[in-house]
C-alpha positions in Angstrom: 94.5 -18.0 20.5 93.2 -20.4 17.7 90.1 -21.3 19.5 89.2 -17.4 20.2 89.5 -16.7 16.1 87.2 -20.1 15.5 84.5 -18.5 18.0 84.8 -14.8 16.4 84.6 -16.4 12.6 81.5 -18.4 13.4 79.8 -15.5 15.2 80.4 -13.2 12.2 80.2 -15.6 9.0 79.9 -18.9 9.6 76.7 -20.8 9.2 74.7 -21.9 12.3 71.8 -23.6 13.4 69.4 -21.4 15.4 67.0 -22.9 17.4 64.9 -22.4 20.6 63.3 -19.1 21.5 65.7 -16.0 20.4 66.6 -13.3 22.8 63.8 -11.7 24.7 62.9 -7.9 23.2 63.5 -5.0 25.4 60.9 -3.7 27.5 58.3 -1.8 25.4 59.4 -2.4 21.9 57.7 -4.3 19.3 59.7 -6.8 17.8 59.9 -10.4 15.7 60.7 -13.2 17.7 63.4 -16.1 15.9 61.6 -19.4 16.9 63.5 -21.6 14.6 65.8 -21.1 11.5 68.2 -23.9 10.0 70.6 -21.3 9.2 70.9 -17.9 10.6 73.9 -15.3 9.3 74.6 -11.9 10.4 74.3 -9.4 7.5 75.2 -6.2 9.2 76.3 -6.0 13.0 73.8 -5.6 15.2 70.9 -4.7 12.7 70.3 -7.5 10.0 69.9 -11.1 10.4 69.4 -13.7 7.5 67.3 -17.0 8.2 67.3 -19.9 5.8 65.2 -22.8 5.8 62.2 -23.8 7.8 61.7 -20.3 9.4 59.6 -19.6 12.4 58.9 -16.3 13.7 56.7 -14.8 16.0 55.1 -11.3 17.4 52.3 -12.3 20.3 49.9 -14.5 18.9 51.1 -14.4 15.2 52.9 -16.6 14.0 55.2 -16.4 10.7 56.6 -19.1 8.5 58.7 -19.0 5.6 61.6 -20.8 3.5 64.2 -17.7 4.1 64.2 -14.4 5.6 65.7 -11.1 6.6 65.1 -9.6 9.7 66.3 -5.8 10.4 66.2 -4.4 14.0 64.1 -7.2 14.9 61.3 -4.9 13.6 61.8 -5.2 9.7 60.9 -8.5 8.3 61.5 -9.5 4.6 60.3 -13.2 3.9 60.4 -15.4 1.0 58.7 -18.5 -0.6 56.1 -20.4 1.1 55.2 -17.6 3.3 52.5 -18.1 6.2 51.0 -16.0 8.7 49.0 -17.2 11.1 47.1 -15.1 13.2 44.9 -16.8 16.5 43.0 -19.7 15.6 41.0 -18.0 12.6 42.9 -16.0 10.5 45.5 -17.4 7.9 47.8 -15.6 5.2 49.6 -17.3 2.6 52.1 -15.5 -0.1 55.4 -16.1 -1.9 56.6 -12.7 -0.7 56.0 -10.8 2.8 57.3 -7.4 4.0 56.0 -7.2 7.6 56.9 -4.2 10.0 56.3 -5.3 13.5 55.9 -1.9 14.7 53.1 -0.6 12.4 51.7 -4.5 12.2 51.5 -3.7 8.5 52.2 -7.2 6.4 52.6 -6.4 2.7 52.0 -9.8 1.1 52.8 -9.9 -2.5 52.5 -12.8 -5.3 49.9 -15.5 -5.5 48.3 -14.0 -2.2 45.6 -16.0 -0.2 43.8 -14.9 3.1 41.7 -17.2 4.8 39.2 -17.0 7.6 36.7 -19.9 8.0 35.5 -21.2 4.3 36.4 -17.5 3.2 39.2 -16.8 1.0 40.8 -14.1 -0.4 42.9 -14.5 -3.6 45.1 -11.5 -4.8 48.5 -11.0 -6.2 49.3 -7.7 -3.8 47.7 -7.8 -0.2 48.3 -4.9 2.6 46.8 -6.7 5.7 47.4 -4.9 9.3 47.5 -7.7 11.8 46.3 -4.9 14.7 42.9 -3.9 12.7 42.6 -6.9 10.8 42.2 -4.8 7.7 43.4 -6.4 4.4 43.3 -4.3 1.1 44.2 -5.0 -2.7 44.1 -2.3 -5.5 45.4 -4.6 -8.3 42.2 -7.1 -8.7 41.4 -10.1 -6.3 38.9 -12.7 -5.7 36.8 -14.1 -2.9 34.8 -17.1 -2.2 32.5 -17.9 0.6 30.7 -21.2 0.2 29.1 -21.3 -3.6 29.8 -17.6 -3.9 32.5 -15.9 -5.4 33.0 -12.1 -5.7 36.0 -10.3 -7.3 36.5 -6.6 -8.0 39.5 -4.0 -8.8 39.8 -2.7 -5.1 38.8 -4.7 -2.2 38.7 -4.0 1.7 38.5 -6.8 4.1 38.1 -6.2 7.8 38.6 -10.1 9.0 37.5 -9.2 12.4 33.8 -8.3 11.8 34.1 -10.2 8.4 32.6 -7.2 6.4 34.2 -6.6 2.8 33.8 -3.6 0.8 34.4 -4.3 -3.0 35.0 -1.3 -5.6 35.1 -1.1 -9.1 34.5 -3.7 -11.7 32.6 -5.9 -9.0 31.3 -9.2 -9.9 29.5 -11.6 -7.9 28.9 -15.2 -9.3 26.8 -17.7 -7.5 25.0 -20.8 -8.5 21.6 -19.0 -9.0 22.6 -15.4 -10.2 26.2 -13.3 -11.7 25.7 -9.5 -10.2 28.0 -6.9 -11.6 28.2 -3.7 -9.6 30.4 -0.4 -9.0 30.5 -0.9 -5.1 29.4 -3.5 -2.7 29.9 -4.4 1.2 29.7 -8.4 2.0 28.7 -8.9 5.3 30.1 -12.4 5.7 29.1 -13.3 9.3 25.2 -12.9 7.7 25.9 -13.8 4.4 24.3 -10.5 3.1 25.5 -8.4 0.1 24.8 -4.8 0.3 24.7 -2.5 -3.2 26.3 0.9 -2.9 26.0 2.0 -6.1 24.8 0.9 -9.7 23.9 -2.6 -9.5 22.8 -5.2 -12.5 21.7 -9.1 -11.0 21.5 -11.5 -13.9 19.7 -15.1 -13.6 18.6 -17.4 -16.3 15.3 -15.9 -16.0 15.6 -12.2 -15.4 17.8 -9.3 -14.9 17.3 -6.5 -12.0 19.1 -3.1 -11.9 19.4 -1.1 -8.7 21.6 1.6 -7.0 21.0 0.7 -3.5 19.7 -2.1 -1.3 20.8 -5.8 -0.3 20.9 -9.7 -1.0 20.7 -12.2 1.5 22.7 -15.0 0.2 21.6 -17.5 2.8 17.7 -16.9 3.0 17.8 -15.9 -0.8 15.7 -12.5 -0.3 16.8 -9.1 -1.2 15.7 -5.4 -1.2 16.2 -3.4 -4.4 16.1 0.8 -4.0 16.9 4.0 -5.8 15.5 3.2 -9.7 14.6 -0.1 -8.8 14.2 -1.9 -12.1 13.3 -5.8 -12.8 13.1 -7.6 -16.6 12.5 -11.1 -18.0 12.1 -11.3 -21.3 9.6 -8.5 -22.5 8.3 -7.8 -19.1 9.7 -4.8 -17.4 9.0 -3.5 -13.9 10.0 -0.5 -11.8 9.3 0.7 -8.5 10.9 3.0 -5.7 11.8 -0.6 -4.0 11.6 -4.0 -4.7 11.6 -6.6 -2.4 12.2 -10.4 -3.4 11.5 -13.8 -1.4 13.1 -16.6 -3.2 11.5 -19.1 -1.5 8.0 -17.9 -2.6 9.4 -16.5 -5.8 7.3 -13.3 -4.9 8.4 -10.0 -6.1 6.9 -6.9 -4.5 7.1 -3.3 -6.0 6.5 -0.6 -3.6 6.0 3.1 -4.5 5.1 4.3 -7.9 4.9 0.7 -9.1 5.0 -0.2 -12.8 5.1 -3.4 -15.0 4.9 -3.4 -18.9 4.6 -6.2 -21.0 5.4 -5.5 -24.7 4.1 -2.3 -26.2 0.6 -2.8 -25.4 0.4 -3.8 -21.7 1.2 -2.0 -18.8 0.2 -2.2 -14.9 0.5 0.8 -12.5 -0.4 0.6 -8.7 1.1 2.2 -5.1 2.0 -1.4 -4.6 2.4 -4.5 -7.1 3.1 -8.1 -5.6 4.5 -10.4 -8.3 4.0 -14.2 -7.9 6.3 -15.8 -10.1 5.7 -19.0 -10.1 2.2 -18.4 -10.5 2.8 -15.7 -13.2 0.2 -13.7 -10.7 0.1 -10.1 -9.9 -1.7 -8.2 -7.5 -1.7 -4.5 -7.6 -3.0 -2.4 -4.4 -4.1 1.3 -4.5 -4.8 3.3 -7.5 -4.4 -0.2 -9.8 -4.8 0.4 -13.4 -4.2 -2.2 -16.0 -4.0 -1.6 -19.4 -4.0 -3.5 -22.7 -4.5 -3.2 -26.5 -8.4 -3.4 -25.8 -8.8 -2.1 -22.5 -8.3 0.0 -19.4 -8.8 -1.6 -16.1 -8.6 0.2 -12.8 -9.8 -0.2 -9.1 -8.3 0.1 -5.6 -7.3 -3.8 -6.1 -6.4 -5.5 -9.5 -5.7 -9.9 -8.9 -4.1 -10.6 -12.2 -3.5 -14.1 -13.5 -1.1 -13.8 -16.3 -1.5 -17.6 -17.3 -5.1 -17.7 -17.2 -5.1 -13.9 -18.8 -8.0 -13.3 -16.0 -8.4 -10.5 -13.3 -10.5 -9.6 -10.2 -11.3 -6.2 -9.3 -12.4 -4.7 -6.1 -12.3 -1.8 -3.6 -12.8 1.9 -4.5 -14.6 1.9 -7.8 -13.0 -0.6 -10.2 -13.0 0.1 -14.1 -12.8 -1.2 -17.3 -12.3 1.1 -20.3 -12.3 0.0 -24.0 -13.2 3.3 -26.0 -16.5 3.8 -26.5 -17.6 1.3 -23.6 -17.0 1.9 -19.8 -17.8 -0.2 -16.9 -17.8 0.8 -13.3 -18.5 -1.2 -10.3 -17.7 -2.1 -6.6 -15.9 -5.5 -7.7 -14.8 -6.8 -10.8 -13.4 -10.3 -12.4 -12.5 -11.2 -15.8 -10.8 -14.2 -17.7 -9.2 -13.1 -20.7 -8.8 -16.3 -22.3 -12.0 -16.6 -22.8 -12.8 -13.0 -22.5 -15.7 -13.5 -20.0 -16.1 -11.4 -16.7 -18.4 -10.4 -14.2 -19.0 -7.3 -12.2 -20.9 -6.4 -9.4 -21.9 -3.9 -6.8 -23.4 -0.5 -7.9 -22.3 -1.4 -11.7 -22.7 1.4 -14.7 -22.0 0.6 -18.1 -21.9 3.3 -20.8 -21.5 3.3 -24.7 -20.6 7.0 -25.5 -20.8 6.2 -29.1 -24.5 5.0 -28.5 -25.5 7.4 -25.9 -26.6 4.5 -23.7 -25.7 3.8 -20.0 -26.8 0.6 -17.8 -27.2 0.9 -14.2 -27.4 -2.7 -12.1 -26.3 -4.9 -9.3 -24.6 -7.4 -11.3 -23.2 -7.9 -14.8 -21.8 -10.9 -16.9 -19.5 -9.2 -19.6 -17.0 -9.9 -22.4 -15.1 -6.6 -22.9 -13.8 -8.5 -26.2 -16.9 -8.8 -28.1 -18.7 -5.9 -26.3 -21.3 -8.4 -24.8 -22.8 -7.4 -21.5 -25.8 -8.9 -19.2 -27.0 -6.7 -16.6 -29.5 -7.8 -13.8 -30.3 -6.6 -10.2 -30.0 -2.9 -9.2 -32.6 -1.0 -8.0 -35.2 -2.7 -6.5 -33.8 -5.8 -8.3 -33.9 -4.0 -11.4 -31.6 -2.8 -14.5 -31.9 0.3 -15.8 -30.7 1.4 -19.5 -30.7 5.2 -19.9 -30.6 6.9 -23.3 -30.9 10.2 -25.5 -33.8 10.2 -28.2 -34.4 13.9 -29.6 -32.4 15.2 -27.0 -34.9 14.1 -24.3 -34.0 11.3 -22.1 -35.3 7.8 -22.2 -35.5 5.4 -19.4 -36.2 1.8 -19.5 -36.1 -0.7 -16.7 -36.3 -4.6 -16.9 -35.1 -7.7 -14.6 -32.3 -8.2 -17.3 -30.8 -6.1 -19.8 -28.5 -7.5 -22.5 -26.4 -5.8 -25.1 -24.4 -7.3 -27.8 -21.6 -5.7 -30.3 -22.4 -6.6 -34.0 -19.2 -6.2 -36.2 -20.8 -4.9 -38.6 -21.1 -0.7 -38.8 -23.9 1.7 -39.9 -23.9 4.3 -42.9 -21.9 6.3 -40.6 -19.4 4.2 -39.4 -20.5 3.3 -35.7 -20.8 -0.1 -34.4 -24.2 -1.8 -34.6 -25.2 -2.9 -30.9 -28.0 -5.1 -30.4 -30.1 -5.0 -27.4 -32.6 -7.2 -25.2 -34.5 -6.6 -22.3 -36.9 -9.4 -20.8 -39.2 -9.8 -18.0 -41.5 -6.6 -16.9 -39.9 -4.2 -19.6 -40.8 -0.9 -18.7 -40.1 2.4 -20.4 -40.7 6.1 -19.7 -40.1 9.0 -22.1 -41.7 12.3 -21.6 -44.2 11.8 -24.9 -43.8 8.1 -24.8 -44.2 5.1 -22.6 -44.5 1.1 -23.0 -44.8 -1.9 -20.9 -43.8 -5.3 -22.4 -42.3 -8.7 -21.3 -39.6 -8.7 -23.3 -37.8 -6.3 -26.3 -35.1 -5.8 -28.8 -33.5 -3.1 -30.0 -30.7 -2.7 -32.8 -29.0 0.8 -33.5 -28.7 0.3 -37.1 -32.8 0.1 -38.1 -33.6 2.0 -34.8 -36.3 -0.2 -34.4 -37.7 -1.2 -30.7 -39.5 -4.8 -31.1 -42.0 -5.4 -27.9 -42.9 -8.9 -27.3 -45.9 -10.4 -25.2 -48.7 -8.3 -25.1 -47.0 -4.9 -24.9 -48.8 -1.7 -24.5 -47.3 1.6 -25.8 -48.8 5.1 -24.7 -47.9 8.1 -27.5 -49.7 11.2 -25.7 -53.6 10.1 -25.5 -53.0 7.4 -27.7 -52.9 3.5 -26.6 -51.5 0.8 -28.8 -51.5 -2.8 -27.9 -50.7 -5.8 -30.2 -49.2 -9.4 -29.8 -46.1 -7.7 -31.1 -45.3 -3.8 -31.6 -42.2 -2.6 -33.7 -41.5 1.1 -32.9 -39.5 2.9 -35.7 -36.7 5.7 -34.5 -36.3 8.5 -36.8 -33.8 11.0 -35.3 -34.2 9.4 -32.4 -38.0 10.3 -32.1 -41.0 7.5 -32.9 -41.8 7.7 -36.7 -44.1 4.9 -36.7 -45.2 1.7 -35.1 -46.1 -1.4 -36.5 -48.7 -3.2 -34.3 -48.6 -7.2 -35.2 -51.7 -9.5 -34.8 -54.4 -8.6 -33.0 -53.8 -4.7 -33.2 -55.6 -2.4 -31.4 -55.3 1.6 -31.4 -57.1 3.6 -28.6 -57.2 7.3 -28.3 -59.4 9.8 -26.3 -59.3 13.4 -26.6 -60.9 14.0 -23.0 -60.6 10.0 -21.4 -64.4 9.9 -21.8 -65.1 8.7 -24.9 -62.8 6.3 -26.7 -62.0 6.1 -30.1 -61.0 2.5 -31.2 -59.3 0.8 -34.1 -58.8 -2.7 -34.6 -57.2 -5.2 -37.3 -55.2 -7.9 -37.9 -52.2 -5.4 -38.1 -51.9 -1.7 -37.7 -49.0 0.7 -38.8 -49.4 4.0 -37.0 -47.2 7.0 -38.1 -46.2 10.2 -35.9 -45.8 13.7 -36.8 -43.8 15.3 -33.9 -44.4 12.5 -31.8 -48.3 12.7 -32.6 -50.6 10.2 -34.0 -51.3 11.2 -37.3 -52.7 8.1 -39.4 -53.2 4.5 -38.5 -53.5 1.9 -41.8 -55.1 -1.3 -40.9 -55.1 -4.3 -42.6 -57.3 -7.6 -42.5 -60.3 -7.3 -40.4 -60.7 -4.0 -40.1 -62.9 -2.5 -37.4 -63.6 0.6 -35.7 -65.5 3.1 -33.4 -64.8 6.8 -33.6 -66.6 9.3 -32.3 -67.6 12.1 -34.8 -67.2 15.8 -33.8 -68.4 19.3 -35.0 -66.0 22.0 -35.8 -66.3 23.1 -32.6 -65.6 20.1 -30.9 -68.6 18.8 -29.9 -69.8 15.0 -30.5 -72.6 14.7 -32.8 -72.7 10.9 -32.8 -70.5 7.6 -32.9 -69.8 5.3 -36.0 -68.6 1.6 -35.9 -67.7 0.6 -38.6 -66.1 -2.9 -40.2 -63.8 -3.0 -43.2 -61.4 -5.3 -44.7 -58.8 -2.5 -44.8 -59.0 1.0 -43.7 -56.8 4.3 -43.0 -57.5 6.6 -40.4 -56.5 10.3 -40.1 -56.4 12.0 -36.8 -56.0 15.6 -35.6 -55.4 16.8 -32.1 -56.0 13.4 -30.4 -59.4 12.8 -32.6 -60.2 11.3 -35.5 -60.3 13.8 -38.2 -61.4 11.2 -41.5 -61.4 7.7 -42.4 -60.3 6.0 -45.8 -62.0 2.9 -46.9 -60.0 0.6 -48.9 -63.0 -1.7 -49.7 -66.9 -1.7 -49.1 -67.7 -0.8 -45.4 -70.4 -1.9 -43.3 -71.9 0.4 -40.5 -73.7 3.4 -39.6 -73.5 6.7 -37.2 -75.8 6.8 -34.7 -76.6 9.9 -32.4 -74.9 10.0 -29.2 -78.2 9.4 -26.9 -79.0 6.2 -28.9 -76.2 4.3 -27.8 -74.8 2.7 -24.7 -71.5 4.4 -24.6 -69.7 1.8 -22.0 -70.7 -0.9 -24.3 -68.9 0.9 -27.2 -66.1 -1.6 -27.0 -64.3 -3.6 -29.6 -63.0 -7.1 -28.8 -60.1 -6.8 -26.6 -60.4 -3.7 -25.3 -58.8 -2.4 -22.3 -57.8 0.9 -20.9 -54.7 0.5 -19.2 -54.1 4.1 -17.9 -53.5 2.7 -14.1 -50.3 0.6 -15.4 -48.7 3.7 -17.9 -45.4 4.6 -16.0 -45.5 8.2 -15.2 -42.5 8.9 -13.0 -38.7 7.1 -12.8 -40.1 5.3 -9.6 -42.9 3.7 -11.6 -40.1 1.7 -13.6 -39.4 0.1 -9.9 -42.5 0.2 -8.2 -43.7 -3.7 -7.4 -46.9 -2.5 -7.0 -47.6 -1.4 -10.6 -50.2 -3.9 -11.8 -48.7 -6.7 -14.4 -50.9 -8.0 -16.6 -52.7 -11.4 -16.0 -51.2 -13.3 -18.8 -47.9 -11.7 -18.1 -48.2 -13.2 -14.4 -49.0 -16.3 -16.1 -45.7 -16.3 -18.2 -43.6 -15.9 -15.6 -45.0 -18.4 -13.4 -44.6 -20.7 -16.0 -40.9 -19.8 -16.3 -40.2 -20.5 -12.5 
């Protein structure tokens, strides 16, 4: 009798040492098995058990450990202190409290929770983990570490089986290279890739990035940023439909409506912009445009180096706009530090303020100073076009040079100096000219022709060592022939009126020769005519100075400023072919009559010009 009472007491209330495998579960029922405990107590007959000391439990391949536990109906488990769950070989969880249901497989871990898989660790105060689906969730804040990367958020969903984690609300990612803040992220731990599922900001020591979609590959240090993608570094702001980043090359690719701005006065746009951060170099592709405080550059492709402030433009028709100047070419390069650049291929340069246009094959330029040196082009010659008195003047030469002055004229317009050299040819409806070289400035409106120049004005031909042509209201006003000056006029191209002197100033009225003032060693041969235009004689006169007045291409009268010597001979008393002053040459065959003549290499070149070019070669 005493033995029976003792056994009953031990079974109901006395502490026992439980070890070994618990009773097998009934068939078809999910239960928690008791593998070990130092002490087991029955709290309610047949329903609850109290386990104390080195508690070990299991369910299939899941093993659980704790300091103490309560097991109700072999299904509901409450574990306390130093709780550990080991699922297979890869997943482990730790906490101070566990609420686990063997039928739903839901484990509710509380206080100092850690979930581990490999080197990935999740830390939180409250974690719900489904051992069947291997989904862990938290909603009171959590932190995950994976190598050098740390992620935290208010809500988290960790699919431990495929190693994907969703972070939501106040998401922060910290890495050695950056800090990321977002609304929602997905982290693919297996592939070390972070996906942006909402507004996201990435900050580093050198730049910030914003987007609302895309991903970042942590292992490769590569990323794609989409939807309102923006990049900022100092004053530099970039935006595009998408931005790709390659960390090993420090390369950013802006694709679709690409835009880069720096400060208030510099911006670049293109269909695509590649930015090499280490070299601070940009490559713009498709409808490319670069604008700064000085100029606008456009083309199909622009390579811009921000360190050297140089650019190369190609494809399409590159343009550089610096109002009032515009430069267009097939290819273009510029160094903004020195200001020097080069353009080539069907080049067009315009100065709208001065009504000037230059066409050439190549040009060296400096947009900041307004310098342009153009050469090549149609048949190897550059062409300048300008509007004079509502009439176009064309000028072709081997090389054309334009320089902008810092000064302005009386109208407030910028003064520009033009030079042309080697085989200069000018064509206008009422004026033509040839010279080896030429200079022109817009302030004085003066053209200076050098090296045996020839100027034709209607039926007049003017030659000298140097010719200064002054324009008034864009029309010829007067011409200064300096040294070895000679003026030849002929109303019928049969008889030639000639005036020669050291210097001659010829005045024009409505593009017609009105008078000539001859100074120094003046000589003249002129054919006198009656009122009907018939010739009555020829006069050859010498004087130190004289003034000749012209009318309808002929000499109307002469005013001698000192005692002349000469006589009037009848027409039939002289050899007209011999009536020539020294230096006479009628150059009608060299006179440009069409635009083609400005480029025709067959146009005769004066012997002294050929000699000059031979010496230069």
